[in-house]
Every structure is written in C-alpha cells, then in structure tokens.
N, C-alpha and C positions, 0 to 999 in steps of 0.2 A: 297275493298274499292278503288274508284278512287283515284290516287295520289293528285290530285290538289283540294281535298275536302276541306272546310274551317274546321279551329279548333274552334268548337262552344264551348262558355262558359256556356251559360244558355239562357232561353227565357227572353228577356229584356223588352218588351212591346207589348202591342195588340192596334191596331186602330180599333175602333168601329165606324160605321155610326149610328146616332140617329136621330129621327125625330123631337125631342123637347129637345133641348140643356138644357133649363132650368128645365125640369123634370128629365132629366138624372143627372144634377148637384144636384138636392135635393136627389136622390136615392144613388148617389156615394159618395158625400161629406158629406150631412147632415145625412143620415142613416147609411152609412158604415164606414164614418170617414176617406175617402181618402184625402189626401193633395193637395191643388192646388198649382202647380207650376207655371203655366201661363193660364191666361184666355184671350181669344180674342172674337170677335163677333161671331165667327163661330167654335171655338174650345175650349176645356178645356184640359189641361194637368195636370194629376194627378198622385201622387205616394204614395207607403206605408211609414210608418213611419221609417222603417229602411234603405230604399233605399238612395243611394248617386248619382245615375245617374238621369238625368233631370225628367223622367217620367217612370211609368209602364203602363199607360193606356192613350190614346188620344181618346177624344170622339169629333167627328165632325158632325156638323149638315148636314143632305143630305136627298134626297128623299126617299131612299130606306134603311132602317134599315139592316146592314150587317157587316161583317167583312171586312176592307180593308187592313189589314195586320197583319202577326204575325212576330214579328222581335226577331232576336236572336243576342246576342252581341258574337263578335268573339275576338279571342287573340290578334291580330295584326292587323295593317292597311293592312298588306300583305294578311290577311285572307280575306278581302273583294275582293281583286283582285282574290283570290283562288276560291271564290263563284262565281264571274262572270264567269270565265273560267270554271268552273264546270258545271253550268246551261247551259252555251252556248254549251258545247259538248254534252249534254244530249238532245239539240235542244229545250230548254224551252224558252218562251218569258222571256226576260231579260231587265232590264232598270237600268241605273246608274244615281245618283245624288250626284255630288260633294259637294254640299251644303246641302245634307239631304233632305229627303222627307217631314220631320216634324221640327218643331222648336226643338233646344236643341241637334239634333244628326247631326253629320258631314257626310262624306262620306259614302254612302251606296248603296248598290244594291239591287232592287227588282226583284222577278222573280214570274212565276206561275210554280210551281214545278210539278213533274211528276203525282203528285195526284191531281193536279188543284188547291192548295192553293196558296195564295199570301203571301210568305215568303220574309222577308228582313233580310239582314245581315249587321251589322255596328260594328264599333269599337270606332270611335270619339264619344264623347258624353261630354256635358256640366254637371259638377260637381255642386250638390247643398247641402245644409246642411243635414246631415243625422240627423234624429231626435231621434235617439236611447235614448240619455240622456234628451232630453226635456220632462220630465215627466209632466211638467205642461200642456203639450199639448196633453198628452195621456189621453184616456179615456176609460170606460168599452167597450170591444169589438174591441180593436185596431188591426189592420191588419199590419204585420210586412214585407211581401214581396210578390211579384208576385211568384206563384209557378210553375204553368204548364197550358197548354191548352190542351183540348180534341177535337179530330177531327174526324168527321164521314167520312168513305171512303168504297166504296164497296169490294174492293179486299185487304183483310189483308194480305196475304203473299207478294204481291207485295209493298204493303205499307211498312211493316217491312224490308223487303230486302233494299228499297229505304233509309229509315232512318240508318240503319245500314251501308250503304255506304257512308254516311256523318258523320259517328261516334258515332251514338246513339247505346246505349245497352239495351236489353231486360232485364227487371227486373222481371216482372210478365205477365201472359197472360191466357186467357180462351179458352178452346178447348174442343172438344167431342171426343168419342172413334173412331170416323173416320178421326180425324185429322184436323176437321174443325176448323178454328180459330175465335173466336168471337170478341175478343178485346185483345190488348196488351199495355203495360206501358214500355215507353223507356226513358232513362235519358242520360244527360250530367253531370250536377251537380251531387253529390253522394247523392241523395235522390232517391225516388221510380221512379219519371217521371219529365220530362220537356215536354213532349209530351204523349198523350195517344191516341190510335187508336181504335175507336169503329166501328163496322161493320154496315153498313147501306147504303142507297142512300145518295151519295155524289159527291162532296166535301160540307160538311157544318162544321161549329163550333159548337161543342156541348156546350162547356163552357169554361170560364176562371176561374181560381181559384187564391185566394188570401190566404195565409197562416197566421194563428195566431199562438202565443205561446202554448195557452193551451186551453182546451175544454170550461172552463167556459166563455172564452172571446166570444166564437161563441154563447153560451147560452145567453150572455149579449146582443147579437144583436137580438136574438129571443125577449128577454124581452123588448128592445126599439121598435122593430116592433109592438108588442103587444100594448105598452102603447102608441103609435102614432096611433093605428088603421089600421097599415099597413101589418099586418100578411099575408094579402093575396099575398104579394110577396114571401112567403115561398111555393116551390114547393115540396120539397121532404126532409125529415129529421126533426129535427138533427137524427144522427145516426152514427154507427161505421161501415165502410167497412171492409169486408174481404181482397179483394184485397187492398193493401197498407197499411191496419191497421188503416187508418186515421179516426178521428172523423170528421164530415162532416155536411154541412147545404147547401142545393141548393135554391137559390133565382132567381126570373124572374124581370129584370130591365123593365121600362115602354115601351120599344119596344119588350120585350119579349126575349132579351139576357140573356142567362143563366150564372149565376155566382155562383160559389163553394166558401165556406168559409172551411178551410182545416187545420187540425193540427195533429200532432204525427205520422207521418210515420217514416221511419227507414233509417238507413246509407246503402248505397249499393256501396261505392267507392272502395272496394277491386276488384282487377282484376279476382278473382275467386268467385266472389258473386253469389250464386246460383239462377237461376231463378225458380220462384214460378209459376207452372202450376196448375190452377184451373179447374175442371169438370164443363162444364156448367150447369149440373144438380145438383150441390152442391148449395143449397139455400143460404149458408152462403157467396159464393163469392162476391156478391155485398153489402150485409148487413149482417154482423156478428150479428147484432140485430137492430132493427128500424121498422119503419112503412113499410106498403107494397108500392111497387114502383108504381107512378101513371103512367097511359099510356103516358102522354105528355112527361116524361122523356125518353123514348125510341122513340117517333114517332117525337119530335120537335127539331129543332136546327136552328141556324142562317145561312143565305146565305153568300157567300163569294163573293168577287169583283175581276175581273181581273185588268190588270194594267191601263186599261182606265176607271175604274169604273163601268163596267157592270157586273151583276150577272152572275156567272159562271154556266153553265148547270150542273143539276146533272145526274150522271150515276147510274142506279140501281145496287143493290147487288144481285148476282146471287146465292151466298151459303145462306143457311138458316139464318134467323134473330133470334137473341137471344130471342127477346119476343114471337117468334113462338114456340120455344122449351122448353123454362122454363117460366112459366106463374108468374109474379111478382118479380122473383128472389130475394126473401129475406125469412127469416124465418117465415114468415107468409102466406106463399103462397104455390102452389103446382107445380109440374113438369109433363111433359109428357115424359114417357120413354117406347120405344116400344109399343106404342099404350095404355099404362096404365097410368091414373091419380093418383098421389100420392100427399098426403096433402091437403090443403084446400085454398080457394080464400075468400078475404073479399069484400063485398059490390060491388062497381063500379071500383075495380082496375082491373088491367091487369090479 
C-alpha cells in the first residue's frame, strides 16, 4: 500500500447523468422511495432513510446517460489531501474543488483512477435529518442505506491490486481451476463489499446497490411495481445470491442504469475474516436459488465519464468472460467444463 493512500470509510454517493430528470424522479422517489434533500432545475439530490449526510445519489440532467462520479467519504480532511497526492503520484488525471463538485459536499478531489473510473474523495459534508425514527415517513419497501457499487473492468488482478493499494480488502471472489478471476468483492465498511469488480469490457458501472433491512421490504417493491404496472423495470430476481448471501432484486431505471436492492449479507470486520472463493462452474455462486440470469445482466452496463464529462473508452477483456464459461450462472442452467455441457438451459436465457 502506498503510504499516502486515503483512509476510506465507505461509498458515500454516486452521481448519475440522466436524460429525463422527471422520469428519473418518478423512478427513484415515487417507486423506490428515496428522500429528496434538494431539487434544482437540472439536478436531484436523494438519500436513503437512515442517511445523515446530504445525499447518496445525485441525478443530473445531461445528454448522455452515464456515471459521472463514484464518491467515497474519507476519515479526515487530511485524507482528501492524501487522495490528491496518491493519485497524482500514480499519474492519474486529478481535479480539486475546495467548494465541492456538488451541493452539500465540501472540499473534494475527483480523479480518473487507474481502471478508468471517476472516483471522488470527500470528508466535509452537510448533515441532514436522519429519518430512522420518522416512522410516519416510512412505507413498505423502505431503503436504509447506500451499500455498494459494482464496476465492470477487463483486468481483474490489476483492479484488485489497485483497490488493495488504497485499503480495500477482498471478501469473496470467483475463480476457475486455472486461476482466472472472474469477479471480486472488496470492502472498507465491515460488510461484504463497498466495491465489486466484474470482469468484462470496461470501465463501466454495472450497478448501484441500496440496502433494505429485510427481504419482505424488497418483495414490497416488487408488489408496488406490479400494482403500478411497472414490473418491466425488473431485470433479474428476486433471489438469493450465493456470493454475499444477500437477498436481491435488480431493476433498470428509465435510462437503463441498473439498481440493486439488497439485504442480509454478513459481517466481515475482523482482521482475519476468511476470503470465500467460488468456482466459476458452481451454479450457486451467483444465485443460491432464483430465476435464470438474463443476457442483459452480463452484457449491459452504464458508461462512465471523464473529468470533462466525456465518455471513457472501453478496453476489451482478454481473459474468458464468465457468461462464456458458465451459461446462466444459477441453479436452473448449465455449465461447460472441458467441452462437456452439464445441466440445462431455459428458454431464451443465456
């Protein structure tokens, strides 16, 4: 680890560019129940019910739907300095904003990291009312906190080494018998992950995940979507992951940004917490049980922007893709091992 790496607490917020702010507002506020902290003509600042910092999600109107920033809160103001120094030493594009890049956040640094992702590091932030005790505002399907992001990148070993260099620790991964890594889960807070890396053409943002407390709250979202005839937002699930043990649901917003609703993972905070390694041919690694994985889940993800707001070009993955070696990646599908097909495939699923 480079000595001047910042001390990261957690993933604090994500900034997404959306093409239609009104449609995004309906999805994130009316359907998912995120709380509006601030609304301007071109941006919406949202938070979960238990959050006390200004926002967990910024939706900003723009011409190209993409992820503009993945922002991490650091422990002290000096850690913002450390982040700037760390990424300058790595030769990464770096930009500092003493007044913050978005409303509600103070001094911050944004970088294009070695994987091509727009990372932000901040400490100073405006506090807002934590709504934990405001049961009059809670409804079925309440979302408690921002949990993690999942990033698509072509070179998993390089990505893991980079994140370990800024203090992340691997909790779980997916490998094959040849040592090829297909995905990895890394954490700063003591849960399964703040960041997941999925092998594929990238850099792209696969999804943003919000945590609920219980699985019935995620099922309530499904019922709400069905009642409002918006169940076409559901891409995958509900189901139970093998990796992370979490109960999940994947949705697509009006611009195609993927959102996971997530609950019931486990504690990882001890220094000797064991890493769980899954075989890529184990059909229960992605789904302990559930429906077949749809092709879009492997193939599609959001573009990311550079510091000037331009899409970052993708680099191809050289190692095998997970969808190529395991078809479906759940208990209802089949695998290919040494030229032999095992199991079965349903309908038009991968």
